[in-house]
C-alpha positions in Angstrom: -64.3 -9.7 -43.1 -67.0 -7.1 -43.5 -66.1 -3.4 -42.9 -68.5 -3.4 -39.9 -66.8 -6.2 -38.2 -63.2 -5.0 -39.0 -61.4 -3.7 -36.0 -59.7 -0.3 -36.1 -56.0 -0.6 -36.2 -54.6 0.5 -32.8 -52.5 3.7 -32.8 -48.8 3.2 -32.0 -48.1 3.4 -28.2 -45.6 2.5 -25.6 -45.6 -0.8 -23.8 -42.9 0.2 -21.4 -44.3 -1.1 -18.0 -42.7 1.7 -16.0 -43.6 5.3 -15.5 -41.1 8.0 -16.3 -39.0 8.7 -13.2 -39.4 12.3 -12.1 -36.1 12.0 -10.2 -34.1 10.8 -13.2 -30.7 12.4 -13.3 -30.0 13.6 -16.8 -27.3 11.6 -18.5 -27.9 13.3 -21.8 -24.8 11.9 -23.6 -26.0 8.3 -23.2 -29.6 9.1 -24.1 -28.4 10.9 -27.2 -26.2 8.0 -28.2 -29.1 5.6 -27.7 -31.6 7.6 -29.8 -29.1 8.4 -32.5 -28.3 4.7 -32.8 -32.0 3.8 -33.0 -32.5 6.1 -36.0 -31.3 3.5 -38.5 -33.6 0.6 -39.6 -32.4 -2.7 -38.1 -30.3 -0.9 -35.5 -29.3 -2.7 -32.4 -27.9 -0.9 -29.3 -26.5 -2.6 -26.2 -26.4 -1.2 -22.7 -24.1 -3.3 -20.4 -22.9 -2.6 -16.9 -22.9 -3.8 -13.4 -26.2 -4.5 -11.6 -27.8 -1.4 -10.2 -25.9 1.1 -12.5 -29.1 2.2 -14.2 -29.3 0.4 -17.5 -33.0 -0.2 -17.5 -33.7 3.3 -16.3 -31.7 4.8 -19.1 -33.7 2.6 -21.6 -37.0 3.8 -20.1 -36.0 7.4 -20.2 -34.8 7.1 -23.8 -38.1 5.5 -24.8 -40.1 8.4 -23.4 -37.9 11.0 -25.1 -38.2 9.0 -28.4 -42.0 9.1 -28.3 -42.0 12.8 -27.4 -40.1 13.3 -30.6 -42.2 10.9 -32.7 -45.5 9.7 -31.3 -46.1 7.4 -34.3 -43.6 4.8 -33.1 -44.3 1.6 -31.2 -42.1 0.9 -28.1 -42.3 -2.7 -27.0 -40.7 -4.1 -23.8 -39.6 -7.7 -23.6 -38.3 -9.0 -20.2 -35.6 -11.5 -21.3 -34.9 -13.0 -17.9 -36.5 -16.3 -18.9 -38.2 -18.0 -21.8 -41.6 -17.9 -20.0 -41.4 -14.1 -19.6 -40.2 -13.7 -23.2 -43.3 -15.6 -24.4 -45.5 -13.6 -22.1 -44.1 -10.4 -23.6 -44.8 -11.5 -27.1 -48.4 -12.4 -26.2 -48.8 -8.8 -24.8 -47.5 -7.4 -28.0 -49.9 -9.5 -30.0 -52.8 -8.3 -27.9 -51.8 -4.6 -27.8 -51.2 -4.3 -31.5 -54.4 -6.3 -32.4 -52.5 -8.9 -34.5 -55.1 -10.9 -36.4 -55.2 -14.6 -36.1 -53.9 -14.9 -32.5 -57.0 -16.7 -31.4 -57.2 -19.0 -34.4 -56.7 -22.7 -33.8 -53.1 -23.7 -34.4 -51.9 -20.1 -34.3 -48.3 -19.7 -33.0 -47.8 -16.4 -31.2 -44.1 -16.4 -31.9 -44.6 -16.5 -35.7 -47.6 -14.1 -35.6 -45.5 -11.4 -33.8 -42.5 -12.0 -36.1 -44.7 -11.7 -39.2 -46.3 -8.5 -38.0 -43.0 -6.9 -37.0 -41.7 -7.7 -40.5 -44.7 -6.2 -42.2 -45.3 -2.6 -43.4 -48.4 -2.6 -41.2 -46.2 -2.4 -38.1 -44.7 0.9 -39.1 -41.8 2.1 -37.0 -41.1 0.2 -33.8 -38.4 -0.2 -31.1 -38.0 -3.3 -28.9 -36.3 -3.0 -25.5 -34.9 -6.4 -24.7 -34.3 -6.1 -20.9 -32.1 -8.1 -18.6 -30.2 -10.3 -21.0 -27.8 -11.8 -18.5 -27.9 -15.3 -20.0 -28.4 -15.5 -23.7 -28.4 -19.3 -23.9 -32.2 -19.7 -23.7 -32.6 -17.1 -26.5 -30.3 -19.1 -28.8 -31.0 -22.7 -28.0 -32.9 -24.7 -30.5 -36.3 -25.9 -29.4 -36.7 -29.6 -28.5 -37.7 -31.8 -31.5 -41.3 -32.2 -30.1 -44.3 -31.8 -32.4 -44.7 -28.0 -32.9 -47.7 -26.5 -31.2 -49.1 -23.0 -30.8 -47.5 -22.8 -27.4 -43.9 -23.6 -28.5 -41.4 -21.8 -30.7 -40.1 -23.6 -33.8 -36.7 -21.9 -33.8 -34.4 -20.0 -31.3 -36.4 -17.2 -29.6 -33.9 -14.5 -30.7 -34.7 -15.4 -34.4 -38.2 -14.1 -34.0 -36.9 -10.5 -33.7 -36.4 -9.1 -37.2 -32.9 -7.9 -38.0 -33.7 -5.6 -40.9 -36.7 -3.7 -39.6 -37.3 -1.7 -36.5 -34.7 -1.2 -33.8 -33.6 -3.1 -30.6 -32.1 -1.9 -27.3 -30.6 -4.7 -25.3 -29.7 -4.3 -21.6 -27.8 -6.7 -19.5 -25.2 -7.2 -16.8 -23.3 -9.7 -18.9 -21.4 -7.8 -21.6 -20.5 -11.0 -23.5 -24.2 -11.9 -23.7 -25.2 -8.5 -24.9 -22.5 -8.3 -27.7 -23.7 -11.6 -29.1 -26.9 -9.7 -30.0 -25.5 -6.3 -30.9 -22.3 -5.4 -32.6 -19.5 -4.4 -30.2 -19.3 -1.0 -31.9 -22.9 -0.4 -30.8 -22.3 -1.4 -27.2 -22.5 1.4 -24.6 -20.8 0.5 -21.3 -22.8 2.1 -18.5 -20.6 3.4 -15.8 -21.5 4.7 -12.3 -22.7 8.3 -12.0 -20.4 11.2 -11.8 -20.1 12.7 -8.3 -22.3 15.7 -9.1 -24.9 13.4 -10.7 -24.8 11.1 -7.6 -25.3 14.0 -5.2 -28.2 15.3 -7.4 -29.9 11.9 -7.3 -29.5 11.6 -3.5 -30.9 15.0 -2.9 -33.8 14.5 -5.3 -34.7 11.3 -3.4 -34.4 13.1 -0.1 -36.4 16.1 -1.4 -33.4 18.3 -0.7 -32.8 20.8 -3.5 -29.1 21.3 -3.9 -29.2 25.1 -3.5 -30.8 24.6 0.0 -28.3 22.1 1.2 -25.8 23.4 3.7 -22.1 23.0 2.9 -21.6 20.6 5.8 -24.5 18.4 4.5 -23.0 18.6 1.0 -19.7 17.4 2.2 -21.4 14.5 4.0 -23.4 13.7 0.9 -20.2 13.6 -1.2 -18.7 11.2 1.3 -21.8 9.0 1.2 -22.2 8.7 -2.5 -18.4 8.0 -2.8 -18.8 5.2 -0.3 -21.7 3.9 -2.3 -19.6 3.8 -5.4 -21.8 6.4 -7.2 -24.3 3.5 -8.0 -27.9 4.7 -8.6 -29.6 1.7 -6.9 -27.4 1.9 -3.8 -28.1 5.7 -3.6 -31.8 5.1 -3.9 -31.6 2.5 -1.1 -29.7 4.9 1.1 -32.2 7.7 0.5 -35.1 5.3 1.1 -33.6 4.2 4.4 -33.0 7.7 5.6 -36.4 8.9 4.6 -38.2 6.0 6.2 -36.4 6.5 9.5 -36.4 10.3 9.4 -36.0 12.2 11.6 -34.1 9.6 13.6 -31.8 9.0 10.7 -29.9 11.7 8.7 -27.3 11.5 5.9 -24.5 11.7 8.5 -26.0 9.1 10.7 -26.5 6.7 7.8 -22.9 7.3 6.7 -21.7 6.6 10.3 -23.7 3.4 10.4 -22.4 2.3 7.0 -18.8 2.9 8.0 -19.2 1.2 11.4 -18.5 -2.3 10.2 -18.7 -4.5 7.1 -21.6 -6.3 8.7 -23.5 -3.1 9.2 -22.7 -1.9 5.6 -24.1 -5.2 4.1 -27.2 -4.9 6.2 -27.9 -1.5 4.8 -27.1 -2.7 1.3 -29.7 -5.4 1.7 -32.4 -2.9 2.6 -34.8 -2.7 -0.4 -35.7 0.6 -2.1 -39.0 2.0 -1.0 -42.1 1.1 -2.9 -42.4 4.3 -4.8 -38.9 3.8 -6.3 -39.4 0.1 -7.1 -42.2 1.2 -9.5 -39.3 1.6 -12.0 -38.0 -1.9 -11.6 -39.4 -5.2 -12.9 -41.3 -7.3 -10.4 -38.7 -10.1 -10.8 -35.8 -7.8 -10.3 -34.3 -7.4 -6.8 -34.6 -4.0 -5.2 -31.3 -4.0 -3.3 -27.8 -3.8 -4.5 -26.7 -6.8 -2.3 -29.4 -9.2 -3.6 -29.0 -8.0 -7.2 -25.3 -8.8 -7.2 -25.6 -12.0 -5.2 -28.0 -13.2 -8.0 -25.2 -12.5 -10.4 -22.7 -14.4 -8.3 -25.2 -17.4 -8.1 -25.5 -17.3 -11.9 -21.8 -17.3 -12.4 -21.4 -20.1 -9.9 -23.9 -22.2 -11.9 -22.6 -21.5 -15.4 -18.9 -20.7 -14.8 -17.8 -22.3 -11.5 -14.1 -21.6 -12.0 -14.9 -17.9 -12.5 -16.9 -17.9 -9.2 -13.9 -19.4 -7.5 -11.7 -16.7 -8.9 -14.1 -14.0 -7.6 -14.1 -15.8 -4.2 -10.3 -15.5 -4.0 -10.1 -11.9 -5.3 -12.5 -10.5 -2.7 -9.9 -11.0 0.1 -7.3 -8.8 -1.6 -7.0 -5.1 -1.3 -9.3 -4.0 -4.1 -7.3 -1.1 -5.6 -4.7 -3.2 -7.4 -4.8 -7.0 -7.5 -1.8 -8.4 -9.4 -2.4 -11.5 -11.5 0.5 -13.4 -9.9 -1.5 -13.8 -6.6 -4.6 -15.1 -8.4 -3.1 -18.2 -10.0 -4.0 -21.2 -7.9 -1.0 -23.6 -8.0 -1.4 -27.4 -8.3 -2.6 -29.3 -5.3 0.9 -30.5 -4.5 2.0 -26.9 -3.8 -1.1 -25.7 -2.1 -0.8 -28.5 0.3 2.6 -27.2 1.3 3.3 -24.3 3.7 3.2 -21.8 0.9 6.9 -20.9 1.4 8.0 -22.7 -1.7 6.0 -23.3 -4.9 6.2 -26.2 -7.3 5.2 -23.9 -10.2 8.7 -24.0 -11.6 8.4 -27.8 -12.1 5.3 -27.4 -14.2 5.6 -28.0 -17.9 5.3 -25.3 -20.5 2.0 -26.7 -21.7 0.6 -26.8 -18.2 1.5 -23.1 -17.7 -0.1 -22.2 -21.0 -3.3 -24.1 -20.0 -3.3 -22.3 -16.7 -2.9 -18.9 -18.4 -5.7 -19.7 -20.8 -8.0 -20.8 -18.1 -7.3 -17.7 -16.1 -8.0 -15.5 -19.1 -11.4 -17.2 -19.6 -12.3 -16.9 -15.9 -11.2 -13.2 -15.5 -13.1 -12.5 -18.8 -16.3 -13.7 -17.3 -15.9 -11.4 -14.2 -15.1 -8.5 -16.5 -18.1 -9.2 -18.7 -20.3 -8.8 -15.6 -18.3 -5.6 -14.7 -17.3 -7.1 -11.3 -13.7 -6.5 -11.9 -11.8 -4.0 -14.2 -8.4 -4.4 -15.8 -6.1 -1.5 -14.9 -2.9 -2.9 -16.6 -2.0 -6.0 -18.5 -1.3 -7.9 -15.2 -3.4 -6.3 -12.6 -7.1 -5.7 -11.8 -9.3 -3.6 -9.5 -12.6 -4.5 -7.9 -15.5 -2.2 -7.0 -15.5 -1.7 -3.2 -19.1 -2.8 -2.8 -18.5 -5.9 -5.0 -15.7 -6.9 -2.7 -17.9 -6.3 0.4 -20.9 -8.2 -1.0 -18.9 -11.1 -2.3 -17.5 -11.6 1.1 -21.1 -11.5 2.5 -22.1 -14.0 -0.2 -19.3 -16.4 0.9 -20.2 -16.1 4.6 -23.5 -17.8 3.8 -21.3 -20.9 3.5 -18.5 -20.4 6.2 -16.6 -23.5 5.0 -16.3 -21.9 1.6 -15.3 -18.6 3.1 -12.6 -20.2 5.2 -11.3 -22.2 2.2 -10.8 -19.2 0.0 -9.3 -17.1 2.9 -6.8 -19.8 3.4 -6.0 -19.8 -0.3 -5.6 -16.0 -0.1 -3.0 -16.4 2.7 -1.1 -19.2 0.9 -1.0 -17.2 -2.4 0.3 -14.1 -0.5 3.0 -16.2 1.2 4.0 -17.7 -2.1 4.4 -14.4 -3.9 5.6 -12.0 -1.2 9.4 -11.4 -1.5 11.6 -12.8 1.2 14.5 -10.5 0.4 14.6 -7.0 -0.9 17.9 -6.9 -2.8 16.3 -5.5 -6.0 14.1 -2.5 -6.6 11.4 -4.9 -8.1 11.3 -6.7 -4.8 10.4 -3.5 -3.0 7.8 -2.7 -5.7 6.2 -6.1 -5.3 6.2 -5.7 -1.5 4.6 -2.3 -1.9 1.9 -3.7 -4.1 1.0 -6.7 -1.8 1.3 -4.9 1.5 -2.2 -3.4 1.5 -3.6 -7.0 1.1 -1.7 -8.3 4.1 -3.1 -5.5 6.3 -6.5 -7.0 5.6 -5.5 -9.9 7.9 -6.2 -7.9 11.0 -9.9 -7.4 10.2 -10.3 -11.1 9.3 -8.7 -12.1 12.6 -11.1 -9.9 14.5 -14.0 -11.5 12.6 -12.8 -15.0 13.6 -12.5 -13.8 17.2 -16.2 -12.6 17.1 -17.3 -15.9 15.6 -15.5 -18.0 18.2 -16.2 -15.6 21.1 -12.5 -15.8 22.0 -11.4 -13.0 24.3 -8.8 -11.8 21.8 -7.9 -12.3 18.1 -5.8 -15.3 17.3 -3.4 -15.5 14.4 -2.7 -18.6 12.3 0.9 -19.5 11.5 0.5 -18.3 8.0 -0.8 -14.9 9.2 2.0 -14.5 11.6 4.5 -15.3 8.8 3.0 -12.6 6.6 3.1 -10.0 9.3 6.7 -10.8 10.0 7.4 -10.4 6.2 5.6 -7.1 6.2 7.7 -5.8 9.0 10.9 -6.8 7.1 9.5 -5.0 4.0 8.7 -1.9 6.0 12.2 -1.7 7.3 13.7 -2.1 3.9 11.2 0.3 2.4 12.2 3.0 4.9 15.9 2.4 4.1 15.2 2.6 0.4 13.3 5.9 1.0 16.3 7.2 2.8 18.6 6.1 0.0 16.3 7.9 -2.6 16.4 11.0 -0.5 20.2 10.9 -0.1 20.5 10.1 -3.8 18.7 13.3 -4.7 20.8 15.3 -2.4 24.0 13.7 -3.7 23.0 14.6 -7.3 22.7 18.2 -6.3 26.1 18.0 -4.5 27.8 16.4 -7.5 26.3 19.2 -9.7 27.9 21.8 -7.4 31.2 19.8 -7.3 31.2 19.7 -11.1 30.9 23.5 -11.3 33.8 23.9 -8.8 36.0 21.6 -10.8 35.3 23.6 -13.9 36.7 26.7 -12.1 40.1 25.1 -11.5 42.8 27.5 -13.0 44.1 26.5 -16.4 47.6 26.2 -15.1 46.5 23.5 -12.7 44.5 21.6 -15.4 45.7 18.1 -16.3 44.5 14.9 -17.7 43.2 13.8 -14.3 41.4 17.1 -13.9 39.7 16.6 -17.3 38.8 13.0 -16.4 37.4 14.2 -13.0 35.3 16.8 -14.9 34.0 14.2 -17.3 33.2 11.8 -14.4 31.2 14.4 -12.5 29.5 15.5 -15.7 28.3 11.9 -16.3 27.2 11.6 -12.7 25.4 14.9 -12.9 23.4 14.4 -16.1 22.4 10.7 -15.8 19.1 11.0 -14.0 18.5 7.3 -14.1 21.5 6.6 -11.8 20.8 5.6 -8.3 23.2 5.6 -5.4 24.3 2.0 -6.0 25.5 3.1 -9.5 26.9 6.5 -8.6 29.1 5.2 -5.8 31.2 2.9 -8.0 31.7 5.8 -10.4 32.9 8.0 -7.6 35.2 5.2 -6.4 36.7 5.0 -9.9 37.3 8.7 -9.8 39.4 8.5 -6.6 42.7 8.5 -8.4 41.7 11.7 -10.2 40.7 13.3 -6.9 44.2 12.3 -5.7 46.0 13.9 -8.7 44.1 17.1 -8.4 44.7 17.3 -4.6 48.4 16.7 -5.1 48.5 19.6 -7.6 46.7 21.8 -5.2 49.1 21.0 -2.5 52.1 21.8 -4.7 50.5 25.1 -5.6 49.9 25.8 -1.9 53.6 25.1 -1.1 54.7 27.6 -3.7 53.1 30.3 -1.7 49.6 30.5 -3.2 46.8 30.5 -0.7 44.7 27.7 -2.3 43.8 24.6 -0.2 41.2 22.2 -1.6 41.9 18.9 0.3 40.0 16.5 -2.0 41.8 13.5 -0.7 41.5 14.4 3.0 37.8 15.1 2.6 37.0 12.0 0.5 39.5 9.4 1.7 37.5 7.9 4.5 34.3 7.8 2.5 35.9 6.3 -0.6 37.8 3.6 1.4 34.6 2.6 3.2 32.9 2.5 -0.1 35.3 -0.1 -1.5 34.4 -2.4 1.3 30.6 -2.3 0.9 30.1 -1.5 -2.8 29.6 -5.1 -3.7 27.3 -5.9 -0.8 23.5 -5.4 -0.5 23.6 -4.0 3.0 21.3 -1.1 2.7 22.1 0.4 6.1 25.8 0.5 5.1 24.9 2.1 1.8 22.9 4.8 3.6 25.9 5.4 5.9 28.2 5.6 3.0 25.9 7.9 1.0 25.7 10.2 4.0 29.4 10.4 4.3 30.0 11.0 0.6 27.4 13.7 0.8 29.1 15.4 3.7 32.4 15.2 1.7 30.9 16.9 -1.3 29.4 19.6 0.9 32.8 20.1 2.6 34.6 20.4 -0.7 32.1 23.0 -1.9 32.4 25.0 1.3 36.3 24.9 1.4 36.6 25.7 -2.3 34.4 28.8 -1.9 36.2 29.9 1.3 39.7 29.6 -0.3 39.9 29.5 -4.0 36.5 31.1 -4.6 37.2 34.3 -2.6 40.6 34.7 -4.2 39.3 34.0 -7.7 36.6 36.7 -7.3 39.1 39.3 -6.4 
């Protein structure tokens, strides 16, 4: 080609299709990690997190800062939501960079871009591969049709070089992202800090923080907390408030949001204003509700059992959902009343298969950041995820009712029927908040049926009866714990008094009593049900000491410490209930023993203590 006809090579530029956001809240740590990671040739950095958390916005901001630092670097943007958009992005790269041969007959744009990216001519470049939620189309082999310039000849992902340039991958599905980048290069994007969230809200409302009144600041804090500190949800709220201003303020929006679940979902479906949607792809949804419901639809298509698990989880109290209530038993047990389970009859291999299936399904939900593991056997769910999942299910009321019934059955199966052990009370405490959700669902049913008052199903009534039983036992247990603490103090005082018994009155029983009280005093793990038998075993030692005290008193010494008189009624009563699980009797016994200990302390000080001090 002659020099006159040769085109000038385009200067490196950015193909990021979004302007820099003037309201971007600085998350410097993440930006620094991204740009540090991109400094190595062949680097691949992943940004994964729940929809609306700001992954793409972080990538956009990082790209602008990168070019401010080095203007001789190409930044390419590939939207990876579909194969068609991927191909369109490559065509735009070929056009912008002036790759030769793209108009030649038989030219394949995939191969042309790959060759140029691998060449020295391309210089330094960064590709932002945005919205990788489903990596299957990037990895699948092309159909064995005759190759043409319109079709790839290998998996799409293989057209991005691995040893030159750098790649930033964003996506809601962590598992899909880490198939492209090494896990050590994955950055999990979390919601904003409270201060960052308030800053974003005020920027979008054009309210500088220093001009915001304290009362408004408190309301802003409450609102961003209710919105889960999610950037997209905050932008939606600010857009709604601004659009309806002055008829809508932050406090009025918050009041409307808290009014009902239905009202909250309607607000979460309100799209961000046009000026804020400039920073989102035209195919991306502009509301948190529709963004997440697209994720739910994707999971339902690709991993139906995981979607079922999400459908069940959304009815439980979100703060701590134990694994035991999420396992769906065989049909034979789910068709029962829920009071008894056939799980015990399942073979070991069936249980292993069930555990493995659960691990896979919960893993899918964790990959999409819809649930978080807080211990080896329990999970938490973002409050807005729970709300929007329920709204998603309400689009098919039969499905909503099915999973609500399963929620009731699983609770009935797992909620303790007796509270003889501490772990029963702990389990009751863990599941109680989920049972309290029943009231709101009953009211919703009433509104649907237009019935004059809420109606409870048999399963709901049963759970409410169980919760009343639990609360009674929990109150008694709380009283036992309170008395146990007081008894520990009383025993500590009693031990000190016994140590003050004159040497001439000391005996083997006195020493045994001292050792018993010392053991009771120092073992902080002992509860009342373990302390009481030890006190009962010490009764004969109390008797010996008391007899010695009485003999001393008869000899003319003014010392009266009636251990037996003070403890006899309590110790005798103790023998009759010590082997029972009647908590009310234990409380009564503990109270009596406590009074005995206090009486001993008082009498010892009034008699022996005063004489000893003289």
